[in-house]
C-alpha positions as CSV (number, residue, x, y, z in Angstrom):
1,M,-2.1,-57.2,-10.6
2,L,-3.9,-55.2,-8.0
3,A,-7.6,-55.8,-7.4
4,P,-9.7,-52.8,-8.5
5,W,-11.3,-52.4,-5.1
6,S,-8.0,-52.4,-3.0
7,L,-6.6,-49.3,-1.4
8,P,-3.2,-49.5,-3.2
9,Y,-5.1,-49.7,-6.5
10,C,-7.2,-46.6,-5.7
11,F,-4.0,-44.8,-4.6
12,T,-2.3,-45.6,-7.9
13,I,-5.2,-44.3,-9.9
14,L,-5.4,-41.1,-7.8
15,L,-1.6,-40.5,-8.2
16,G,-1.9,-41.0,-12.0
17,L,-4.8,-38.5,-12.2
18,L,-2.8,-36.0,-10.1
19,K,0.1,-36.3,-12.5
20,L,-2.2,-35.8,-15.5
21,C,-3.9,-32.7,-14.0
22,R,-0.5,-31.2,-13.1
23,A,0.9,-31.8,-16.6
24,Q,-2.2,-30.2,-18.2
25,Y,-1.9,-27.2,-15.9
26,E,1.8,-26.7,-16.7
27,Q,1.2,-27.1,-20.4
28,L,-1.6,-24.5,-20.4
29,G,0.8,-22.1,-18.8
30,Y,-1.6,-20.3,-16.5
31,P,1.2,-18.6,-14.6
32,H,2.3,-17.0,-17.8
33,G,-1.1,-16.0,-19.4
34,Y,-4.5,-17.3,-20.3
35,P,-5.2,-20.2,-22.7
36,Q,-6.0,-19.2,-26.3
37,G,-9.6,-18.3,-26.9
38,Y,-10.1,-17.0,-23.3
39,P,-9.8,-13.2,-22.9
40,E,-7.6,-11.9,-20.1
41,P,-9.7,-10.1,-17.4
42,E,-9.8,-6.4,-17.8
43,Q,-7.6,-4.4,-15.4
44,E,-8.9,-1.1,-14.1
45,Q,-6.5,1.6,-15.3
46,Y,-5.4,3.8,-12.4
47,T,-5.2,7.5,-13.2
48,A,-3.5,9.9,-10.8
49,P,-6.0,12.4,-9.3
50,E,-6.0,15.9,-10.6
51,L,-5.5,18.4,-7.8
52,P,-6.4,22.1,-7.6
53,P,-3.4,24.2,-8.6
54,D,-3.0,25.7,-5.1
55,T,-2.8,22.3,-3.4
56,P,0.6,21.9,-1.6
57,R,2.6,19.2,-3.4
58,I,3.5,16.6,-0.8
59,Q,4.9,13.0,-1.0
60,L,4.1,10.3,1.6
61,R,5.9,7.3,2.9
62,L,5.6,4.8,5.7
63,A,8.7,4.5,8.0
64,G,9.7,3.3,11.4
65,D,10.6,0.4,13.6
66,K,9.6,-3.3,13.3
67,R,7.1,-2.9,10.4
68,K,5.9,-4.4,7.2
69,H,5.8,-2.6,3.9
70,N,2.2,-1.7,4.3
71,E,2.4,-0.1,7.8
72,G,4.5,2.5,9.6
73,R,4.8,6.0,10.8
74,V,3.3,8.5,8.3
75,E,6.0,10.7,6.9
76,V,5.5,13.7,4.6
77,F,8.0,15.3,2.2
78,Y,7.3,19.0,1.7
79,D,9.5,22.0,0.9
80,G,12.6,19.8,0.6
81,E,12.2,18.2,4.0
82,W,10.8,15.0,5.5
83,G,8.5,15.4,8.5
84,T,5.7,13.6,10.3
85,V,1.9,13.9,11.0
86,C,0.6,14.4,14.6
87,D,-2.1,12.0,15.9
88,D,-4.4,14.8,17.2
89,D,-7.8,14.4,15.6
90,F,-6.5,11.7,13.2
91,S,-9.0,9.0,12.4
92,I,-9.5,6.0,10.2
93,H,-10.8,8.4,7.5
94,S,-7.4,10.2,7.5
95,A,-5.7,6.8,7.3
96,Q,-7.9,5.9,4.3
97,V,-6.6,9.0,2.5
98,V,-2.9,8.1,3.4
99,C,-3.2,4.5,2.2
100,R,-4.9,5.4,-1.1
101,E,-2.3,8.1,-1.7
102,L,0.4,5.4,-1.3
103,G,-1.4,3.0,-3.7
104,Y,-3.2,0.7,-1.2
105,L,-6.9,-0.1,-1.5
106,E,-7.8,0.8,2.0
107,A,-6.7,1.5,5.6
108,V,-7.0,-1.3,8.2
109,S,-6.1,0.8,11.3
110,W,-4.1,3.7,12.6
111,S,-1.9,4.1,15.7
112,P,-1.3,7.1,17.9
113,S,1.7,7.9,20.2
114,S,4.6,7.0,17.9
115,K,4.0,3.2,17.8
116,Y,6.5,3.0,15.0
117,G,9.1,5.1,16.7
118,K,9.6,8.9,16.9
119,G,10.2,10.7,13.6
120,E,12.6,13.5,12.9
121,G,12.3,16.9,11.4
122,R,9.2,19.1,11.2
123,I,5.7,18.0,12.1
124,W,4.0,19.0,8.9
125,F,0.4,18.2,9.8
126,D,-1.6,18.5,13.1
127,N,-5.3,18.2,13.8
128,V,-5.8,16.4,10.5
129,Q,-9.5,15.8,9.8
130,C,-10.3,13.9,6.6
131,T,-13.7,12.7,5.3
132,G,-11.9,9.8,3.6
133,K,-12.8,11.0,0.1
134,E,-9.9,13.5,-0.3
135,K,-7.4,12.8,-3.1
136,T,-4.4,13.8,-0.9
137,L,-3.7,14.4,2.7
138,A,-2.9,18.0,1.8
139,L,-6.6,18.5,1.0
140,C,-7.8,17.4,4.5
141,M,-8.6,20.0,7.1
142,S,-5.7,20.7,9.5
143,N,-4.0,23.6,11.3
144,G,-2.2,24.3,8.1
145,I,1.0,22.8,6.7
146,G,3.8,23.2,9.3
147,V,1.6,24.6,12.0
148,S,1.7,22.2,15.0
149,D,2.0,22.1,18.8
150,C,2.9,18.4,18.8
151,K,6.0,16.5,19.7
152,H,7.4,13.4,17.9
153,T,5.9,11.3,20.7
154,E,2.6,12.0,19.0
155,D,3.6,10.8,15.5
156,V,0.8,8.8,13.8
157,G,1.1,5.5,12.1
158,V,-1.2,3.6,9.8
159,V,-1.7,0.0,8.7
160,C,-2.9,-0.3,5.1
161,S,-4.4,-3.4,3.5
162,D,-1.9,-5.7,1.6
163,K,-4.0,-5.1,-1.6
164,R,-2.8,-2.5,-4.0
165,I,-4.9,-0.3,-6.3
166,P,-4.9,-2.1,-9.7
167,G,-2.6,-0.3,-12.1
168,F,-1.3,2.1,-9.5
169,K,2.1,3.5,-10.4
170,F,4.1,5.6,-8.0
171,I,4.7,8.9,-9.7
172,N,7.5,11.0,-8.1
173,T,7.1,14.7,-8.8
174,M,9.8,15.7,-6.4
175,A,13.5,15.1,-6.1
176,N,13.5,13.5,-2.7
177,N,15.4,10.2,-3.2
178,V,12.6,8.0,-1.9
179,E,13.5,4.4,-2.1
180,V,10.7,1.9,-2.2
181,N,12.4,-1.3,-1.2
182,N,9.6,-3.5,0.2
183,L,7.3,-3.7,-2.8
184,P,7.4,-6.4,-5.5
185,N,9.3,-5.2,-8.5
186,S,10.4,-2.1,-6.6
187,T,12.8,0.4,-8.0
188,N,14.6,3.4,-6.7
189,V,12.3,6.4,-7.4
190,N,14.1,9.6,-8.0
């Protein structure tokens, strides 16, 4: 028998308590729901913003070299074609709009000069100036969709926070064959 003040005795007691706590945790099933009698926390329900009828319908994605799912070159799908956004006048406020439109809570930073590689196709937006409150990049001030004097060496990139908007669901309103491969529970969105 071990003496109650010895180190091995204390270690045995701690190990026993650890096993007991772990067994109780697994029995309660927290990973699969909340215990009976405790309400689950309310989730904010995301609703897609309503846009004025004359707003150009665009779709955004993040693309490029050596990147994570929440960062990359900003690409815009419009009029059946993917293109990019020029870094002229772009700011953290514009990055906020991009990140929210993609379902992230906020922007962390933005990068000029094609940090994520040069895009292809049209440069859909140039001299983008957002307040950060716009519901879509298409509502920010710019030269106008498709009006640009930029080259793809000026493609802008953003880094969004890892945190997603609670309840956000990607709603595809266009046939553009976007694949969202880097998100948990991702599916092909057509």
